[in-house]
N, C-alpha and C positions, 0 to 999 in steps of 0.2 A: 148642397155639401150633403151627403149621404151618412145619415145617423149611425147607421149600422156599422158602416166602414170606419167610421172616427171612433168608434165605441172598439172596434177589432182592434185599431191600432193601439188606444188606448190600453187594452189588455196586453198586446205584444210588450208595448213599454213595460207596464208592470211586471211583466214576467222576466223582461229582459234584466230589469232592475233587480228584481228577487234572485234570479240565476247567479248575477254577480255577489249580491249579497250572501247567498246561502254558499258560495264557492269560497268566499272572503272567511264566514264563519268556518267553513268545514277546513281551510287551511290553517285558522287560527286554533282552532281545538286540536288539530294535529299537531300543530307547532306547540302548542302548550304541553300537550303528552309527553313530546321528545326532551322540550326543556325540563321539565319537571323529572325527567329520567334522569338527564344529566346532572340536575342539582342533586337527585340523590346519589348518584356516583361521587359528587364533588365532596358530599357530605360525607361519605365513607372514606374518600380519601383524607380528609382533615381530621376525621376521628382516628386512622391509622397515624397519620402524621404527629396528632397529640400524643398518641399513646407511645408512639417511637420516641418523643421529645421528653415524656416523663419519664421514659427507663434511663434516659440519658440526662438527667437531673435538670430539667428545664420545665417551664410551665406555659401554658396556653396564653396566649395576648389576651387583652380585654377585649379587641377587635374581633381576634378568632371567637371568642366565646359567645359575643353578640350575634356574629353572623351564625354560628352555629346553632343558637336558640331561636332566631329569626326564621331558620331555614328548617328545622325539626318542626316550628309553629305551622309554617307553610305546608307541608308533607304530610301533618298529622289530622289537618282538619279536613282532608276528603274532598276540598272543595273541586280540585281538577277530576276527582272521580266522577263526583255529581254532574259536572257540566259535561263529560263525555257520555254519560249515560242519558241527560236531557236531550243531547243532541241525537243519539241514537234512536230516541224515542220518537222522534218526528216522521210523520208519515203522511201527511197532508201535501197536496199539490208536488209530488215526487219528491217528498222530504222539506216541503217547505211547511213552515207553521209559522203564526204570528209570535210563537214563544223564541222564534229564531233570532229576533231582535234582542231580547234580553240574553240570550246565550251567548250572542255576539259581543254584547256589551260586558259580560262577566269575562268571557273567555280574552277578551282585549285588557281587561283592567289585569287579572292575574298574569298573563303574560308578560305585561310590562314590569309586573312584580318581580317575577322569576328570574327575569333577564337581568334584573337590575342585580338581584342576589348573585348571579353566575358571574357577574361583571366585576362584583366587590372581592371575590374569595382570591387569595392567591396562597397554595397550600405550601409553599416553601418558605412562607415568612407567617406562621402561625405560633413559632413559640419565642419565648425570652428564657434568660436565666433567672433561675429561682433566685429572689432576694435572700441573703443570709437570714439564719434565723434570730428572732427578736429576743432571744434569751435560751440558754440552755442550763438545764436543772443540774446542778452538781451535789455530788454525793456528801453527806455530812455524818458525823459519828452519831452515835445514840444516845451518847453521855452530855446532853445538853440541858443547862440549868439556869431558868432566870434570865432569859435574853428577849423574851419577848415584846416585853415595853420599848427595848431600845430599838427592836427591827422597826415597831410601828411610828417610833418618833423619828427614825432616821428616813424613813419612806415617806413621812408627811414633808420632811426637809427636801426632798428630790421633788416632790409635787410643787413648793413654792417657788415660782417664777424668778425670785429675786436671788435665790442660791444657784450657783454655779459649781461650788468645790467645798467637797464636804471632807474633813480628814479625822479618821478614828486613829486614836493613838492609846498606847500603853505598853506595859514591859511583855517580854516573850511569853508565851504561853498562856496568856490572858484569856485569849479568846477571840482576838479580833478578826482573825481570818473566818473563825466559825460565823462571826455576827456579820461578817461581809458576804458570806454564802448564803446566810439565812435572808437578806436582803435580796439577794439576787434571786432566790428561790420564791419570792413572795409574789408569784406570777401576776395574782388576780388584780393587785394594786399596781402593780409596775406596767402590766400590759393596758390598763386604762390610760396610762400616759403618753399612748401611741410614740414612743420611742421608734425609729428607723433601724436603729442598731443598739444592743444590748451587747457589751462586749466585756469579757472577763479575762485579765493578764495578771500574771505573777512576774512580779521584777525581782526581787529578790536583792541579796547583798552583792555588792559591786555589778550591778547590771547596767549595761552600756544603754544610751539612747535609741542606738540603732537597732538593739535587739527589740527594743519596745514598739520601735516603728515597723519592725517587721512582721512583729505578733500581732498588732493591730491591723496591718496590713492584709494579713492573712485571716483576720476574723472576719474583715468586710468585703472580700473577695478581690482585693486589687495587688497587682503582681509588682512587687519591687526586685530589684536586680540585687544580689549580695553585695555587689561593690560599688552601690549607687551612695552618694554623699548623703551625710545627714541631712542638708539643706534640699538637695533632690527630693530626698524621700520627703520632707516635712512639706515640700510644694505640692507634691502628688496626694500627700494624706489631705491636705486643706482643701485642695480642688474637689477630690471625692467626696469630702464630708461638709461642704459649706452648703449645702441645700438640703442637709440631714438633721432630724432631731438626733442626738446620739447620748447614750448613757455609758460610761467607762469604769468599771470596776477594777481598780489597780492595786492589786496585793500585795503589801510588804516592801515598801519603797524605803530606802535609807537614805536618798538624797533627794533634792529638788529638781524637777526638770520642768523646762519650758513648755506649757502646753500649746502653743502655736507649733512647735515641732513635731507635736503629735496632731495636728491638725483638730485640736478640741478648744482651741480659743474661740470666743464668742465674735462673729464677725458684725460688722457695723451694716446696716440695710438700709435702702433707699426708703425715703417717707412711703407709706401707705403698704408697704409690702411686708409679710410676716416674719418676725423674728424667730430663726431656728434655735433651739436650745441644744445647749451643749453642757454636759453635768458630768463631774468626774467624783467618784468615791473612792477614797485609799484609805489604806492601812500604814502604819509606822510605828516604829518604837519611840520616835523622838517628837515633841511637841515642836522643837526648832523646825522640824522638815513641813510641819503643819502651816508653820508662819510663812516659811519660802514659800511654799504652794500657794500663799494666798487664800487659805480657804475661809469660805464666809461663815462656815461651821466647822468648831473643834469639838469632838466627841472623846472624851478619855474613857476608857473601859477600865473599871475600876475590879478588885477582888469580889469572889462571892460573899454574900451575906454569910455569917457563922452558921445559919439554920442550915442554909442549901447547901455550903461545903462541908458539913457533917454528913449531910445526906449523900453527897456524892463521893465521899470517902468511903461511907459505911458500904454503899454499892459497890465499889470495887474491892475492898479488903474483906468483906464478907463477913455478915453479922454472927454466924456462928461462933467465929474465932474471938471476935471483938466483946460478945456477951458471956464468954465462957467463965470470966472471971471479973471482977470489979476491979481489980488493978489494971488489968489490961484496957479494961474500958477507958479508965481514967488516963492511961497514957496514949491510947488512941485519939482520945480529944485533943492532947497537947499535941501530938504529932500533926493532926488535922490542921492545929491552929499556926504550926510552924509553916504548913505550906500557903497562909497569908492569902486563901480564897483564890489561889492561882487554879484553873481547872486543871489544867495538864500537868500540876504537879501535885494534885490531889489523887488524880486517876494513876500516875505513874508511881506514886509511894503506896496507894491502896494497894494496887497490883504487886508491888514490891513485898507487902506485908500479910499479903494473902496466906503465905505459907508458912508465916510465922506462928509458934503454937506456945511459946513459953514468955512468962514475964520478962525474964532476963533478955530476949531477942528484943523486945517490944523496948525495953530501957535502953538497949544498947545503939538502937534505931534513933531514938530520939536525941540522944548523944551525938552521934553521928552528923544528925541536922542542924543541931545549933552550933556545932563547932565548922561545919562546910562554910568555906569563904571560895570565891574565885575572883582571883585580882585581875585587872587589865585585859577584860574581853568587852569589844565596843559592844556599847550597848545594854551591858549588865552591870548592875552594883555589884559591891563586894559583898552585900549581904542580900543575896538572890536566891528568893526560897524556889525558885525553878531550877537553878543549879543545885542546890541543896537537896531536891526531891531527884536528880538526875543521878547525882553522884551516889545517894544511897543505893537507888537502882541498879545502876553499874556496878558497885560494889557487891551488889547480892548476886550476881550472875555467877554462876557455878564454876566457873574456872578462868585463867587468863585466856586461853584459846577462845571461849564465847565472847570475850570483853573485845579482843583483836577482830573477830566477825562483825562484831557489831561496827567497830571502827572504820572497817573496810567499806560498809555502806557509806561513810561520807565521802568516799573517793568519786563517786558519781555527782552529776550537777545538783544543786538545789533544786527541791521539789520535783526532782525526776521519777519518773515510774521504772521502776528497776525489775527487768525481768528476773525469777526466781533462779531459771536455770542458768542465766548467765553468772548469777552472784554464788551459785554453788560451784561453777567452775571455777569461777575466782578462788573460792575457800579452797578447792581440790588443790588449785595451783600453787598455793599458798602452804600447802601443808597443814590446813586448820579442821580437816575433817580426819578422823582414825581411818586407817586402812582396813578393808574388807576382803573378802574371797570373791566380791562381786562388784562392778560398776552401779549394779542396781542399788544395792544395800547403802554403797556410798550417796548415792542421791537421794534415797530414801533418809536418811542420817541428816544431809542439809536439809532436807523439807522441816524435820525434825527441830534442828537447830531455827530456822525461821520462824516455826511456831512457838519455840520458847520467847523468841525476841519479841513477837507481836503481842504474845500474852502479857510481856513486862510492859506494854506499851510504849516500847522503844524502836519499835516499826509499825506501819501502819500498811493493813492491807488494802489494795487497791481494787473497788468491786468494778472489776470489768471483766465481763463472762464469770470464770470462776477464780477470780482473784490470784492470776498468775504473776501480777507484778505485786511490787512493794515499794513503800516510799518511806522516808524518813523526815519527821518534821524538821522544820529550819532550826528551832531553838535546840533540839537534839542534835542536829548535824552541828550548830556552832561549837556544843559543848565536845561533841566526839571528837572535832579538829584540834580542840584545845588540849585534849586528853591525849590525842596523838603527838602533840609537840611537847612531851613531857610536861604538861601543866603550864606551858608557857614558856619554859626555860630554854626550849629548842625551837624556837619557832618554824624552822626551815627542815624539820626533820621530815614531815610530810610536806610537800608542797601541791595545791591542789587547783588547777585553773581550769576546771571542766566546764564546759558551755559556756564560755566566757568570751566566745567572738574572737578568739585570737587568729592573727594570721601568720605569725613566726614564733617560734620556739626561742625565748630569749630569758636567759637566767644569769643573774650576778655571781661574780667569782666566788662570793661568800655562802650563796645556796649551792653551788656546787660541791663544796667540800663536804658539806654535812647532809645534804639530802639522801635519804633512803628510801622513800618511797613517791614518785610524781606520778600525777594524772592530768593530762591534757586533753582527754576524750572530749569528743561532740563540738570540736570547734573548726576553723576552716584555714589550719596549718598546711601552707603550700610549700616546705621545704625544712630540713633539720640542717643544724651547721655542721659544715664539713670540717671546720676547723674548732675544737675545742677542748677545753684541759680536761683531764680525767675527773668521772664521777668515783671517787673511790669507795663510796658507801650505798650507791644506789642498786638497789635490789628488784624493785618493781618498777616498769613503767608502763602506762596505760595510753596508747595514743589511737585507740580505734575509733571510728567514726569520724575521721578526718577526711572527707571525701577529695580534697584538694592535694592531699598529699600522694604525688607519683612516685617518687624516688627516694631512696634511703644510702647517702653516701656512704660509703665503706669505712672512711675514719670514723664516724659517729660510732660504729659499733667497736672500734677500738678503744674509745672511751669509757667501756662500760665492763670492766673488768669483774664485778661481783655480782650482774644481773642473773636474778634467777628466774623473773616472770616478765614476759614481753607480750603485749596484746597489740596487733597490728590490723585486726579486723575491720573491715566496711572502709578502708583506706583503698587507693586507686593504684597501688603497687602492682607492678607486672615483672617484679624479680627482685630476689635478695642478693646483696653483695656478697662477695666470697667471703668477706671479712666477718661473716656470722660464725664461722668456725671459730672466732676469738671470744665468743660468749659460753667460755669454760665450764660455767656454772648454771648456765640455762637448764631448767627443768620445764618450762611452760610456755610453749609457742602457739600463739593464736593467729591464723592467716584466714578465718572464717569470710567469707563472702569479698573478697579479692579477687581483682582480675589476673592474678599471678598467672605466670606460662609454665615456668620451669623452678624446680629446686635444685641448687647448686650440689656438687657430688660432695663437697667437704662438710655438707650439714651432718652428713654421717661420723663428724667429729665431735658433735656435741654428746659426750660420753654419759651425761647425767640427765637428758632429755627424758621426762616422762610422758607428758601431754603435747599431743601435736594435733593441733585442729585446722582441717581443711574445708571444711564445711561450705558448699556452695561456691568452690573454684572450679566454674564452668569451664576455664580456659587453661587450665593445667593438664598438660601432655607429656612433657619432658622430666621426667626422674630418671636420672643415672643408675644403673645397675648397683644395688647395694644401699644406696642413700636412706632407705628407710629401713630395710630388714638389718642393717648394722648399727642401729640404734640399741644398745645394750639393754636400757633398762627401761625402754619405751612399754607404758602400760595402755595407754589408751590411743589410738589414730581414727581420728572422724574424716573420713572421704564421703560422707553423705551428700549428696547432690555433686558431687564433684566429677569432671570429664574424666579425670585419672581413675582408672579399674584393672589396672594391671596387677593382677593375683600374683603372678609369677614373682613379682619383686617382694611377696610378703612370704613365700615359700621358705624363705632365710632364717626366719624367726625361730628361735630355738629356746628352751628351757620353759619357763613359766607363764601360764595363760596372759593373754592380751584381749582387750576390747577393741572392736572395730565399728565403724558405721561406714557404709558404704553403699553406692547405687551399682546395681546390677544389671547389664543389658543385653546378655545372651545365657541360655541355658547351659552352654558349656560353663560360663564363668559362676553360675550358681552351683554347678555339680564340683567345680574346683573349689568351690568358698567351702563345702562341706566337706573336702578332704584335708583340711588346713585343720588338724586336731587342736592347735595350740591358739588359735582365733576363737573368740566367743563373740556373736554378732550382736552388738547394741542395738542398733538401727538398721534397718535394709529397705531400700526403696529398687523394686523392679520396675524396669522403665524401657519400653520400646523394643521389647523382646522378640525378634522376627523368627527365631529358630526352635519355637517349642514344637515338639513332636506331638505331643499329648497335653494341649492347652488345659483341658479341663482338668488335669492331674497338679495344676501349679502347686497348690498348696501341700500335695504329698511330697514334691520337690525339696519344699521349703521344711515341713517337718520331718525329712528324712535325718537332717543334721542335728544329733542331740545338741551340741554347742548353741546352736540358734534358738532352739525350743527353750533352752534352761536360762536365756540372758535376753531373748529380744524383747524392746520395749516400745517400738515404734515401726510399723509396717506400713507402707505405701506401694499401692500397686496401680501405675500410670502408663497409659497408653499401650495396652496389651489386648490382643484378639483371644479369645477364650473359647470359639466355637460355640458361644451360646449359654455356656455352664460352667460354673466353678464349684467342684466338688470339694469341700471343706474336709469332710470326713465321712468316711463308708464304712467303719467296721467298727467293734467294740474295742479292737485294738489301738485304733486311733485315740481312744480317752485317754490311754497313757501318753500320749505324745502333745498335750494341750500346751500352750502358750503362759505360763503363770504369769510372766513379769509383762506381758502387751499390755498397753496402756492405751494406746492410738494407733488407730488404722484406718486407712482412706483407700478407696477406689475411685480413680479420677479417670475420665475419658477411655473407660473400658466400653466402646461402643456396640460392641456384639452381644455384652452379657445380659441374659433374660432372666437367670436365677441363678441362685447360690444354693446349692444342694447339701444337705445333712443326712446321711444315711445309718440309723440304728445308733447314732450319737447325738445328744444333746448340746447345743452350744455353748450353754454354760460350763461345760466341762472343756470345752478346746478354748474358750476365751474367759476365763472365771472372773479376770480382773481389768477388763477392757473398759475404758473410762471416757473414751471420745470416740466416733464414728464419723466419718467424712464419706459421704456419697455423693460425685460429682459428675457431670456428663456422662452418665451411664444411659445412654439415651433408649434401651430396649428393656431396661430393668423393671419388672412388672411391680414388686413389691419387696419390703426387706421383714417379713414377718419374723424370722429369727430372731431379729435384733430384742423383739421381748423379753426374750429368755436370758438376755445378759444381766447378771445380777447386780452390776457396779457400772452400768453403763450411765452416764451423767448427761454427757453432750451429743446429741445426734443432729447432724447438718446434712439435709438431702437436695440437690438444686440441679436441673438442667437434665431430667429424667423425664423425656417426652412421653413414653408409655405408661407410667405409673399410674394408675388411677385409683390406688388405695394403699397407703404406707402399709398397713398391716392386714394381711388377705384373711388368715384364719388361725385363729387361737384356740387351742384344745383345753378343756375344761380342767386338765391337770396343770394347766399354766397359770400364775398369777395373775388377776387384773389390774395388779397395782405396779405403777410402772415408775420407778427411781430417778428419771429423767430430771436434772435440774434447768437444762436449754434445749429447747426444740427449735430449728429453723428450718422453713420449708421454702424454697426460693424457684420459681420458672418452672413449675410444674403444670403445664397446661391441661392435664386430664386429669388431675388429681381430684377426686371429689368427696373422699372421706379419708380419716386417719385410720378407723377401724371399722368392721362390722359389729364387734362385740363391745359393749359399754366399758371404758377402761378408766383408771382413778390414777391420778398424778399428784400423790402427796408430796414431794418436794420441788415442782414446777416451779422455776423462778420468772423465766423469760420465753415467750414464744415470738418466733418472727415469722410472718407471712407475706411473701412478696411474689407478684404476676402467678396467682393459683385462683383463677377466674373461676372454678369450678366447685371449690372448696366451700360449700355454704353452710356445714355444719360442722360445730366443733364437738370434741367429743367429751367434754366436761361442761359442768355447770356452776353453777355460785358456790358451792362446796370448795371449790379450788382457792377462793379468795380467803379462807380459813387456814391456809397454810402457809407458803411462804410467796407466794405470787407476789412479782415487783411490776411486770408490764406485760402488754399484749401490742406488739407492735405491727403495724400493717397500714395499707393506705383505707382511708376514710371509706370510699367506694365501696371495697371489699368487707368493710366492717359492716356497712348499712346494709348491705345484701345477703346477711348471714341469717338463717330461719331459726329461730328459736322455738323449743318446745315449751319453753316456760318464758313467761313477760320478766318474771324476777330475776332470771338468768342474765339478762339483757342488761337489768337496770343495776344489777350489782358488779357486772363485769365490765360496765362502760367506763366506769371512773379508772379501770386500770389500762384502757385502750390508749394507745398513743398512735399519732397518725404520721408523727414526723420520724425520719428514718434519715441517717446521715448517709450522703453519698459522695463519693471522690471520684475524680476523674484524671487518669493519667495518659500520657503517650508514651508508648513503649518502642522499641527500635527491635520489634519481632524480625525484620528481616536480617537485621545485624546479627541476632542470636541464632537465627536460623543456619548460618555457616557453621555453628558448630555443633547443632543438634537437630536439625531439619525443621521445617516449619510448622508440622503439625507438633511434634513432640515440644517446642520452644511455647506453642501456645498453652498447651496442657501443663508445662511448668511454669509458666507466669500465672495462671489459674490456681494451681496447687499452692505456690507461694503465697498467694494474695488471701486463700482459705485459711491458712495456718497462722495469720497474723490476729492477735487478740481482738476480739469485737466485730470481725468481718463476718458477716451471715452469706453473702453470695458475691461472686466475681464472674464477670464476663467481658468477653474480648469482641468489639466490632473494629476489624480490621485491626489496626493497631492503636484503638482506644480501650484500655482498661477502666471498667466501671465497677465500682466496688461500693456493696452497701453495709451498713451494719449501726453500731451505737459506740460511743465514745469512742470514735476513730481519730488517730492521729496523722494527719496527711506527713508529716516529715519521717515519721517510722514506717510508713508504707511506702514513700519515695527511698529510703535507705535500704528497704529490703529488695526492691527491684532495681537498683541503680547499676551495680556494676554489672549485671546479667542483661540488661536491656536499655540502659542509659534513660532511667525512667525521667519522665517531666511533669511536675503537675499541673493540670489545665485547670481545675477548680474545686471546689468542695463546698457543697450545700444541704441543705435539709429538703428532703422528698416527703411529701404529704399523699 
């Protein structure tokens, strides 16, 4: 045997083995590089999927978040790059090195790891629906005295696992609801108890079990059908909640309810399993209800101690008056004593007395309080201090008209948030507002009346955006209805069954003969009686928001000989019966947001009709010639957002001025509107105009009409091409043509608009009283610098402007750096990186909303804003964490105002169905425009036929109702987005 040959063969074998090993190593290093790139791509896909899911109100699953963390760790350690560098550095033996073994081992290990990560990801299943919010903070009055110890006591009882039902009882106005709200808002302690659901529901007098079931289901994200049985609802609620810890706050119940029917009964569990807690805390006026609900704990809310009661009374009546004379001071203390420590009575009487200056007036008030009695009203004693307080405040109102205005507020459902404009329209229709020479002055007077009633504490402002809604305390409402019934002597004079979940309109014969005003609004009424005796005294009928009402039988109108006020808005009627002409006394007809298609020709016979509301009637096309123009007393015609826009019909108007709201779709129609000298435009929407010869001069076309300039209150420009520029004013002459009455302006889906130009004229001269400005889907718009100069601008909402890098580009030294905004909302502005180049101050800013503005990393203000009226900064936690601060103290001060939760509501819209009437692009723009006009909405976007709405204190029912008739809106879900 030749040793040299054997040694050569040995080397060859080693070389062959090494070559194989080297090839295998090279293959594994290359595979590792490719798989690492694939993992990086999948991670990017997953991040995009998560971002998209979050925009749609969902959240990443725990599994997806774990995979994301592991993948990011794998890619961030640069282990793959190190292996690739080491492999490339091998130079010995044609690429072989003893380090190859180590490289191969490391590459093999990492290759297994990356392949395992790739195999586990499924980008289509990365998100789940967000859980409903654990608790929502509720607004509370500032007039709170001496409740903190009660709050702590009841929170401790909620903590006690042996307690499941807590009843809080006491007389009306004593502060039960305020106490319950304070407990709900006690977040620090409530959150420690780890309830899956913290739910707030208002029951109110006459509340049916099914309404409570539906409200509870809405709060936990459970879909129940309107026609589902109580037993069926109970079963679904039970199954949905049986594995959850739940805390239910139930306000103002008047009867006992079976907790099993609400899914809140404690369930029996198998041995060794955790017992899920169900806790119910409710308020009621009756101790008997506490007993019937089997409350473990009963808490009676009593009146304030005399010193605290005096302090509250003094705060509302005013120290200057009370201390002006010792005689008045003594009377004031007696009056406060008569209020028996009831907070609402102390506040109401205090406000009523704040304008009294003489001893005689104070003495008379004391006499009235001592003599006031209220017999036979459910839940109230004959000597009720709250009624005495109400009666004094009611009698102190300036005149009978003001008292009737207050009583009208009781026509809406209990605890309902009443839209101010809707209420004022009601007052106008009933002749409760003195007539002026302009519709603008009438509405201004209406707002003044609301302010009078809120100052008297007979109405409450609802703090949603800018308090455009009001509420009536349930105790005040009970008393108002009692007063409306002639102090109980005529109980059927006013029939109010609003929001009572009625499916049929049924009245007893005794009621038919005496009823004068009837409210059946916000129900599920499917039909009206076709055969009914005459209503000889009924002058007002409110049927609005009965979405299941499709038809009105003609014989029904035959039974209403003295009807003056009819509200059918928000119903689903498509036509009016010919018998409408029998309503000889009718003065107010509201058909807003109905799918009505035609008006009958004999509508023109309504010779006393003054107010005709047709807003949002997007299917109205047939109006026989003379139907509207032959109405001799018509003062206000609202065709805003209506499909009907035939101005030729309006040429027939003769004589005095008339006010109109209208949507214009052609330049020819806009010019025609300007030629109708008897028409004063109150609201104007320019939509989808294709025949603009000089689109940049659009504002010139509007201002050329003197009547429009003088009365225009609302202006919207929707889905119009401008050629890149809108010239609002270009000469000093234009300063004489300002819009004095304009309060609201919106530019929506003006896709090509790049700038808004002012030449030789300052914006504040043209829009001196503009209150709210909406800019949405103006993709090319760069900034809105001119908005800074609007002296009365309170609300600014900007969304979906893809090219906007800064809100305010340049502010001259002659322009004030103090901005009077109350609300600023910025949404879906991908390039926005700052609000302004110049430092600005916002002394009145209350709320700031920021959503999907990833490059906005610096705010235009610091801690100084906290000293003003700031109530909250809303946005995503990720955005807030990435803000760059010049001063750490600013961050510390502002963080307590930051709220990462924003409400998100998703609806399915029938865009394709609506497109037959208005075209696909316009239908989408209209849907977004309607959504943005809803109180509390900060942004709205359409993904195919899914509308995604974000904001604060949103009411899903209200949003569905606004969009129902145009788009057959269907609620998909409502959640809180973090």
